[in-house]
C-alpha positions as CSV (number, residue, x, y, z in Angstrom):
1,X,18.3,12.8,-15.7
2,X,16.2,16.3,-16.3
3,X,15.7,18.5,-13.3
4,X,13.0,20.9,-11.6
5,X,11.7,22.2,-8.9
6,X,7.9,21.3,-7.5
7,X,5.3,23.9,-8.2
8,X,5.8,26.1,-5.4
9,X,7.6,23.8,-3.2
10,X,10.9,25.3,-3.5
11,X,11.9,21.5,-3.8
12,X,14.4,20.6,-5.9
13,X,13.6,17.1,-8.0
14,X,15.5,15.4,-10.5
15,X,13.4,12.8,-12.9
16,X,15.0,10.1,-14.4
17,X,14.3,6.5,-14.9
18,X,13.2,4.4,-12.4
19,X,15.6,1.3,-11.8
20,X,15.1,-1.7,-9.9
21,X,17.5,-0.9,-7.2
22,X,14.4,2.2,-6.7
23,X,11.8,-1.0,-5.4
24,X,13.0,-1.1,-1.8
25,X,12.3,2.6,-1.5
26,X,8.9,2.5,-3.3
27,X,7.5,-0.2,-1.1
28,X,7.3,1.7,2.4
29,X,5.9,4.7,-0.3
30,X,3.0,2.0,-1.4
31,X,2.5,0.8,2.4
32,X,1.8,4.0,3.3
33,X,-0.2,5.1,0.4
34,X,-2.2,2.5,-0.4
35,X,-2.1,-0.1,2.6
36,X,-3.5,-3.9,1.6
37,X,-3.5,-2.5,-2.0
38,X,-0.1,-1.8,-2.0
39,X,2.1,-3.3,-5.0
40,X,4.5,-5.9,-4.3
41,X,8.6,-6.3,-5.1
42,X,7.1,-8.6,-7.3
43,X,4.9,-6.5,-9.1
44,X,7.6,-3.4,-9.9
45,X,10.0,-6.3,-11.2
46,X,7.8,-7.6,-13.9
47,X,6.5,-4.0,-15.1
48,X,10.7,-3.4,-15.4
49,X,11.4,-7.2,-16.7
50,X,8.3,-6.4,-19.4
51,X,10.0,-3.0,-20.8
52,X,7.2,-1.0,-19.2
53,X,8.2,2.8,-19.2
54,X,8.7,4.0,-15.2
55,X,10.4,7.6,-14.1
56,X,11.7,8.2,-10.9
57,X,11.4,11.9,-9.0
58,X,14.3,11.9,-6.8
59,X,15.5,14.7,-4.2
60,X,18.8,16.5,-3.9
61,X,20.2,13.3,-1.6
62,X,19.0,10.9,-4.1
63,X,16.7,9.7,-1.8
64,X,12.8,8.5,-4.0
65,X,10.0,11.1,-3.7
66,X,7.8,9.5,-6.1
67,X,7.5,7.3,-9.5
68,X,5.1,6.8,-11.8
69,X,4.7,3.6,-14.8
70,X,3.4,3.7,-18.0
71,X,2.8,0.6,-20.2
72,X,2.2,1.1,-24.2
73,X,-0.4,-1.4,-25.8
74,X,0.5,-1.2,-29.7
75,X,-0.3,0.6,-32.1
76,X,-2.3,3.4,-30.5
77,X,-3.1,3.0,-26.9
78,X,-1.0,3.3,-23.4
79,X,-1.8,2.6,-19.7
80,X,-1.0,4.9,-17.0
81,X,0.1,2.0,-14.5
82,X,1.0,4.5,-11.3
83,X,1.7,7.4,-10.1
84,X,2.7,7.7,-6.7
85,X,4.2,10.8,-4.3
86,X,5.9,10.0,-1.2
87,X,3.0,11.5,1.3
88,X,5.6,14.5,3.0
89,X,6.3,15.6,-0.6
90,X,2.3,15.5,-2.2
91,X,1.0,19.2,-2.9
92,X,4.5,20.4,-4.8
93,X,4.1,19.8,-8.7
94,X,6.1,16.6,-8.5
95,X,3.1,14.3,-9.3
96,X,2.2,16.7,-12.3
97,X,6.0,16.4,-13.3
98,X,5.7,12.6,-13.2
99,X,2.6,12.6,-15.5
100,X,3.7,15.0,-17.9
101,X,6.4,12.8,-18.0
102,X,4.4,9.9,-18.8
103,X,2.9,11.9,-21.4
104,X,5.2,12.7,-23.2
105,X,6.8,8.9,-23.7
106,X,3.3,8.2,-24.7
107,X,2.8,10.8,-27.6
108,X,7.2,9.6,-28.2
109,X,5.7,6.5,-28.8
110,X,2.9,8.0,-30.7
111,X,-0.1,6.8,-28.5
112,X,-3.5,8.3,-29.4
113,X,-5.1,7.4,-26.1
114,X,-4.2,7.4,-22.8
115,X,-6.0,5.4,-20.1
116,X,-5.9,4.6,-16.2
117,X,-7.7,3.8,-13.2
118,X,-8.1,5.8,-10.1
119,X,-9.7,5.2,-7.0
120,X,-13.3,7.2,-7.2
121,X,-12.9,8.1,-3.6
122,X,-9.0,9.4,-4.4
123,X,-10.4,13.3,-5.5
124,X,-6.6,15.0,-5.5
125,X,-5.6,11.8,-8.6
126,X,-8.9,12.5,-10.0
127,X,-8.3,16.5,-10.4
128,X,-4.8,15.8,-11.0
129,X,-5.8,13.8,-14.2
130,X,-8.9,16.2,-14.8
131,X,-6.3,19.2,-15.0
132,X,-4.2,17.2,-17.8
133,X,-7.5,16.4,-20.4
134,X,-8.3,13.0,-18.8
135,X,-12.4,12.7,-19.0
136,X,-14.3,9.3,-17.0
137,X,-15.4,6.9,-19.2
138,X,-16.7,4.3,-16.9
139,X,-16.0,2.9,-13.5
140,X,-14.7,-0.9,-13.2
141,X,-17.3,-2.2,-9.7
142,X,-15.0,-4.0,-6.7
143,X,-11.5,-3.5,-8.5
144,X,-9.2,-2.3,-5.8
145,X,-8.9,-5.6,-3.8
146,X,-9.6,-6.0,-0.8
147,X,-11.4,-2.7,-0.1
148,X,-13.7,-3.4,-2.8
149,X,-13.3,0.2,-3.8
150,X,-14.1,1.1,-7.3
151,X,-11.8,2.7,-10.2
152,X,-12.9,5.5,-12.4
153,X,-11.5,4.6,-15.7
154,X,-10.0,8.1,-16.9
155,X,-8.8,8.4,-20.6
156,X,-7.0,11.1,-22.5
157,X,-7.2,11.5,-26.3
158,X,-3.7,12.5,-27.6
159,X,-3.5,14.9,-30.9
160,X,-0.6,13.7,-33.5
161,X,0.6,16.4,-35.6
162,X,2.3,13.5,-37.8
163,X,-0.6,11.2,-37.5
């Protein structure tokens, strides 16, 4: 486990592997943040069963305050599956820590391109991704259901020193 403080928050969180027992804590976060478009327990189970990389942010009492996932698609691409931070822990640097961890994992796999989808109306998330070098490359119309919200597709090209 890696320990770090959320930027400017005084909140100490530990990053470590997202395990099956975290799913029960992730579901209320999903419901609060994403409503009808939330992930189900089965979707999380599927991600873990398929060996996708998931990281958990845990507070001092071991409560889940955030999580993020990355699916590596050989030979050189990865997709950010999700980045979520419990509402009362947002704006404390936890989302940034989770994203940096995902990008480090992508680099370990020698990925050259990381992509993600983000709701077109989620400006804070878009700013976070842009701060880390992601650029818009397209729009998926009606991607999020049942709201029919469009998704902005963003991409980051990673430099490989030993490529």
